[in-house]
C-alpha positions as CSV (number, residue, x, y, z in Angstrom):
1,X,0.0,0.0,0.0
2,X,1.2,3.5,-0.9
3,X,1.7,6.0,1.9
4,X,1.5,9.5,0.5
5,X,-0.2,11.2,3.4
6,X,-3.7,10.7,2.0
7,X,-4.2,7.1,3.0
8,X,-5.8,4.6,0.8
9,X,-8.1,7.1,-1.0
10,X,-5.1,8.7,-2.9
11,X,-6.2,10.8,-5.8
12,X,-9.7,11.6,-4.5
13,X,-8.3,12.8,-1.1
14,X,-5.8,15.1,-2.9
15,X,-8.6,16.7,-5.0
16,X,-10.7,17.3,-1.8
17,X,-7.7,18.7,0.0
18,X,-6.8,21.2,-2.8
19,X,-10.4,22.2,-3.3
20,X,-10.8,22.9,0.5
21,X,-7.5,24.8,0.5
22,X,-8.7,26.9,-2.4
23,X,-12.1,27.6,-0.8
24,X,-10.4,28.6,2.4
25,X,-8.2,31.1,0.5
26,X,-11.3,32.6,-1.2
27,X,-13.1,32.9,2.1
28,X,-10.1,34.7,3.7
29,X,-9.8,37.0,0.7
30,X,-13.5,38.0,1.2
31,X,-12.6,39.0,4.8
32,X,-10.3,41.8,3.8
33,X,-11.7,45.1,5.2
34,X,-12.1,48.1,2.9
35,X,-9.2,49.9,4.6
36,X,-6.9,46.9,3.9
37,X,-8.2,46.7,0.4
38,X,-7.4,50.4,-0.2
39,X,-3.9,49.9,1.0
40,X,-3.4,46.8,-1.2
41,X,-4.7,48.8,-4.1
42,X,-2.1,51.5,-3.5
43,X,-4.5,54.3,-2.4
44,X,-2.9,55.2,0.9
45,X,-5.0,58.3,1.2
46,X,-8.3,56.4,1.1
47,X,-7.5,54.4,4.3
48,X,-10.0,55.4,6.9
49,X,-12.2,57.3,4.5
50,X,-15.8,56.0,4.4
51,X,-16.6,54.0,1.3
52,X,-19.3,56.5,0.2
53,X,-16.6,59.2,-0.1
54,X,-14.2,56.9,-2.1
55,X,-16.9,55.8,-4.5
56,X,-17.4,59.4,-5.6
57,X,-14.0,59.3,-7.4
58,X,-15.5,56.9,-10.0
59,X,-18.5,59.1,-10.7
60,X,-18.3,61.1,-14.0
61,X,-17.5,64.8,-13.5
62,X,-21.0,66.1,-14.6
63,X,-22.6,63.9,-11.9
64,X,-20.1,65.1,-9.3
65,X,-21.0,68.7,-10.1
66,X,-24.7,67.9,-9.5
67,X,-23.8,66.1,-6.3
68,X,-21.9,69.1,-5.0
69,X,-25.0,71.3,-5.2
70,X,-27.6,68.7,-4.3
71,X,-27.5,69.4,-0.5
72,X,-27.9,73.1,-1.2
73,X,-30.7,72.9,-3.8
74,X,-33.2,75.7,-3.6
75,X,-36.9,75.4,-4.4
76,X,-38.3,77.7,-7.0
77,X,-39.4,81.0,-5.6
78,X,-37.0,80.9,-2.6
79,X,-34.9,84.0,-2.2
80,X,-31.6,84.6,-0.5
81,X,-30.3,87.9,0.9
82,X,-27.5,88.4,3.4
83,X,-25.5,91.4,4.6
84,X,-22.0,90.8,5.9
85,X,-18.3,91.0,5.2
86,X,-16.8,90.1,1.8
87,X,-13.2,89.3,0.9
88,X,-11.5,88.6,-2.3
89,X,-9.1,85.9,-3.6
90,X,-6.7,86.1,-6.5
91,X,-3.1,85.0,-7.4
92,X,-2.7,82.3,-4.8
93,X,-5.6,80.4,-6.2
94,X,-5.3,81.4,-9.9
95,X,-5.5,78.3,-12.0
96,X,-6.6,75.9,-9.2
97,X,-9.7,73.9,-9.4
98,X,-13.0,75.3,-8.0
99,X,-15.7,73.2,-6.4
100,X,-17.3,73.0,-9.8
101,X,-14.2,71.5,-11.3
102,X,-13.4,74.6,-13.3
103,X,-10.1,76.5,-13.2
104,X,-10.3,79.6,-11.1
105,X,-9.5,82.8,-13.0
106,X,-8.9,85.8,-10.8
107,X,-9.8,88.1,-13.7
108,X,-13.3,86.6,-14.2
109,X,-16.4,87.7,-12.4
110,X,-16.8,84.8,-10.1
111,X,-17.2,84.1,-6.4
112,X,-17.2,81.5,-3.6
113,X,-20.1,81.0,-1.2
114,X,-20.5,78.4,1.6
115,X,-24.1,77.2,0.9
116,X,-25.6,78.6,-2.3
117,X,-26.3,76.0,-5.1
118,X,-23.5,75.6,-7.6
119,X,-23.5,77.2,-10.1
120,X,-25.6,80.2,-9.5
121,X,-25.5,84.0,-9.9
122,X,-25.7,86.6,-7.1
123,X,-25.8,90.4,-7.0
124,X,-23.1,91.7,-4.7
125,X,-23.5,95.3,-3.6
126,X,-20.7,97.2,-1.8
127,X,-22.6,99.1,0.9
128,X,-19.9,101.7,1.3
129,X,-20.1,103.0,-2.3
130,X,-23.3,101.3,-3.6
131,X,-21.4,99.7,-6.5
132,X,-23.2,96.5,-7.6
133,X,-22.1,93.6,-9.7
134,X,-23.6,90.2,-10.7
135,X,-21.1,87.4,-10.3
136,X,-21.2,83.6,-10.9
137,X,-20.8,81.5,-7.8
138,X,-18.7,78.4,-8.8
139,X,-16.7,77.7,-5.7
140,X,-17.0,77.0,-1.9
141,X,-15.8,79.4,0.7
142,X,-14.9,81.7,2.4
143,X,-13.3,79.6,5.2
144,X,-12.1,82.6,7.3
145,X,-14.1,84.3,9.9
146,X,-17.8,85.0,9.4
147,X,-17.5,86.3,5.8
148,X,-20.5,85.8,3.6
149,X,-18.7,85.7,0.2
150,X,-15.3,85.6,-1.5
151,X,-15.2,87.3,-4.8
152,X,-12.5,87.2,-7.5
153,X,-9.8,89.9,-7.6
154,X,-11.5,91.4,-10.7
155,X,-14.8,91.6,-8.9
156,X,-13.2,93.3,-5.9
157,X,-11.7,95.9,-8.2
158,X,-15.0,96.6,-9.9
159,X,-16.8,96.8,-6.5
160,X,-14.2,99.2,-5.2
161,X,-12.7,97.2,-2.2
162,X,-9.6,95.6,-3.8
163,X,-7.2,97.9,-1.9
164,X,-9.1,97.5,1.4
165,X,-9.3,93.7,1.3
166,X,-12.7,93.5,3.0
167,X,-16.0,95.3,2.5
168,X,-19.5,95.2,4.0
169,X,-21.7,93.9,1.2
170,X,-25.2,92.8,0.5
171,X,-25.5,89.4,-1.4
172,X,-28.7,88.6,-3.2
173,X,-29.5,85.3,-5.0
174,X,-30.4,86.0,-8.7
175,X,-30.8,82.4,-10.0
176,X,-29.2,79.3,-11.3
177,X,-26.3,79.6,-13.8
178,X,-25.2,77.4,-16.7
179,X,-23.0,74.4,-15.7
180,X,-20.1,75.7,-17.8
181,X,-19.8,79.4,-17.3
182,X,-18.0,81.8,-19.6
183,X,-14.7,83.0,-18.0
């Protein structure tokens, strides 16, 4: 009698052994957590990030734009008006991506707002000199203090507070803007 470790059942026992070993490996592979899977896949930055946040990377850009503004969707007939401090941003952010995925151009008439739907248009009025301008909101911010809006450098020049840095303004919601705005 042959003694190969599988007793008298020989070939049948080896097939069962290898099938069981393969099934065990598959079962263990299914036990990998999402954090471990992200490290195995090479995405170190995704470790610890909820899966719902990582899945958004695979969504086409046009859907991501809609998803950005979905929590802030306004119903028809709803108005927005706020008075507060405005600031401007320019060269440090020129060419960087906005929340809409567009390249920020400090010479365009655009703005950043923390909650308004993207993209939309607002009328910004400098309360010191009563200059008014309609700008396209395509970014999120400002993230400093209790400011109500950040406008582009060009918008700040036209509103007359570029040299001061800050101004007391009134911001009024005008309406939705096209997804791809003219620079």
